[in-house]
N, C-alpha and C positions, 0 to 999 in steps of 0.2 A: 720435325722429320727425324726419325730415329737413325742412329748410326749403325751400320752393319760392319762387323769385323770379319775379314776373310782369313781363314786359317789354311796354311799350305797343306797340300795333300800328304797322305801316307798310306801304307798298307801294313799296319801294325798287327802282328799275330803272335800269340803265345798259347802253348798247349801243355797240359799236365800228362805225363806218361807214367807207366807203372814203375819205371826205374829212374825217373828224372823229369826234367822240363826242357822244352825247346822254345826259343823265342826267335822271331824273324821280323824283318822290316825291309822296305825298299830304300833307295838312296836319293830320290828326287826331292827338290824343294822348288816351288814355284813362287813367282812374285805375288805381292798382296792383291793385285788385280786378277791373278790367275792366268795371265796370258803369256808369261815368259818363264822358262826354266832357268832359275838363278843358280842352281847347284845340281850336279849329277852324282855327287859322291858324299852326301851328308850322312853322318853316322846317327842312327836313331835307336840303337841298342846299347845299353851301358851296364857293366858290372858294378854293383853297389857294394858287394862284399865278395869273398871268394866263392860263395855258394848262392848268392842272390843277385838277380839282374832285373832290368826293366826294359820294356820296349814302349816307345812313346809316339805320340802324334801331337801336332800343334805348332806354335811358333818356336823356331830353333833357339832364339835367345832365351825364351822362357824355359824350355825343357833342359837346355844346357845349364842354366842357373840352378834349377831345381836339383839336377843330378849332382852338381858340385856341392851344394849344401848337404844333401843326404849322405854323400860319400864322406865328407868331412866329419859329420856327426857320427857316422858308423865307425870311422877310424878312432875317434875319441872314445866312443863306447868300448871298443875292443881294448884300447890301452888302459882304460879305467877298470873294466870288469875282467880282463884277461881271457875273454872269449868273444867270438864274433856274434853279431846280432843275427837272430834267425829271421825267417821270411816274414812272419806275422809282426815282429817287432819293427822291422824296416817299413812294412806297410802301414802300421799305425803311426809311426813317426812322420811319414810322408802325408798320411791322411790328416793328421793334426796340423801340419804345416799348411796344407792347401785350405783347410777349413778356416784357419785364422786369416787367410787372405780372400775369403769368399766375396767380400764387397769390392775388392780390387784384385781379381784372381790372376794367377798365372794361366795363360791360355795353353793348357797342356792336358792331354788325357794319357793315363799310364796303365800298364798292366805289370804287376810285380809277380815274379815267379822265382822259386828257389828250391833247394833240397835241404831239409832239416834232418835232425836225428830220427824223427818219426816219419820221414818220407817226404815226397814232393808236395809243394804247396803252390797255389796260384790265386791271385786276387786282382780283380778289375777295379778301376777307380776313375771317377770323373774329376772335373776341375775343382769341384767343391769339397772333395775329400771323402766321398762315399767309398767305403771299403767292403768289397763283396767277394766271398770265396766262390770259385768256379772251377770247371775243368778246362775251359779255354776262354780266351778273350781276344777281341779284335778292336781296332780303332783306326781313325783316319778316314779319308775320303773314299777308300776302297773297302771299307768295313762291311758294307752290305754284301758285296760279291764274295768277300772272304768268308763271311758267316755262312753263306749258302753252301760253299764247298765243304766247310767243316761239319755242318749239320748232316751232310750226306756221307762223309767218309771218316769222321773221327769216332774212335771207340776208346773206352776207358782203359782197356788192357793193351793199348799200343805201346811199343818199346821206343826208346829214344832214337835208335837207328831208323825205325819206321817213321818216327815223328819228324826227323830231319827231312826225309823225302816228302812227307805230307805238307809240311810248312812251305817248302820250296814250291810244291805244286799249287798250293793255295795262293801264294804271292804271284806266281807266273800267270795263273788263270785270272786273278783279280785285276792286275795292272793292264791287261789287254782291253779292259772296258773302262778304265779310269785314267783320264788324261793327266791327272795331277800326281800320279805316282809312277815309278818305274826306274829305269836306268841300271839298277843293280840290286842284288839281294845280299843282306847280311843275316847269318844264322848263328845263334849261340845255343849250344846244348850243354846242360849241366847234369851230371850224375853225382852220386855220393863220392866217387873216386876220381872223377876227372871233369875237365871243362874243354869243350871243343868249339872253335870258331871257324866259320866258313864264309867266304865272300865270293859271289858269282856275278858276272855281268849278265845283262839281258841284251842280247844282240839282234832281236827281231826288228823289223822295219819300224822306224820312228823312234827307236830307243837309243 
């Protein structure tokens, strides 16, 4: 009889805008059986450098470990090279790390997004380290619902300010139909000149 591994839910969203990137995620973590909310304020968005970040879904222990390793290596790179890693370099480093563990993988899906000298970049990635450039990425148990809203409303010429509102709308709409995600929303917006973080509660019935 094969073993099934349950991954806690998430509504991981990231979009590329014409002047930056916007990442969003919910705050809920459920038990391995899926019947109990074990945390209502878990962080699932992380800055990896000043201009590169990731939004994640999967086991909290795994994605927290992965983030610590990537941040440490990005800091060492910056000390050695006297310049920060760009988005594709961070993505390739994470992809190589995940590929090396593909026979005993970290249970985590990630979307990497950032702003480089030549503009915004976004890459989706699976647990085996596939690195794929895209305009937006979703992950977690609410991914199907999130993708539907983005397909209908996302455009490539969206601004960061518009993107913040869209990402919040996507997450609010998606968690209404997904019992494994919810409780709150974290949003991180990165432009060439600034970084903005927003946290909002979800106060609807059951949240």
